[in-house]
C-alpha positions as CSV (number, residue, x, y, z in Angstrom):
1,M,-87.0,-114.9,150.4
2,A,-87.9,-116.5,146.5
3,E,-90.9,-114.5,147.0
4,T,-89.2,-111.0,147.5
5,Q,-87.0,-111.9,144.6
6,H,-89.9,-112.0,143.1
7,V,-91.3,-109.5,143.2
8,L,-89.0,-107.2,142.5
9,A,-88.4,-109.2,139.4
10,M,-91.4,-107.9,138.4
11,R,-91.1,-104.4,139.2
12,M,-87.9,-104.3,137.4
13,R,-89.6,-105.7,134.3
14,S,-92.1,-103.3,135.0
15,L,-89.9,-100.3,135.2
16,R,-88.2,-101.6,131.9
17,L,-91.3,-101.6,129.8
18,G,-92.4,-98.4,131.1
19,H,-95.6,-99.7,133.3
20,I,-95.1,-99.1,136.6
21,E,-96.6,-95.8,136.6
22,E,-100.0,-97.6,134.3
23,F,-100.0,-100.0,137.4
24,D,-99.4,-97.6,140.7
25,T,-102.5,-95.9,139.4
26,S,-104.6,-99.4,138.1
27,N,-103.6,-100.9,141.3
28,P,-102.6,-98.7,143.8
29,K,-103.7,-101.0,146.6
30,E,-102.1,-104.3,145.5
31,W,-99.6,-102.8,144.6
32,N,-98.5,-101.4,147.9
33,S,-99.6,-105.0,149.6
34,Y,-97.3,-106.0,147.5
35,A,-94.1,-104.0,147.9
36,S,-94.9,-104.7,151.6
């Protein structure tokens, strides 16, 4: 639970900063592993 909330918080922060696309492109495999 806590881990999921942490991932969601990071995702929301990335969206707010507008860096989510950059992160997605840099580490697609890593991002997918976190999203799963």
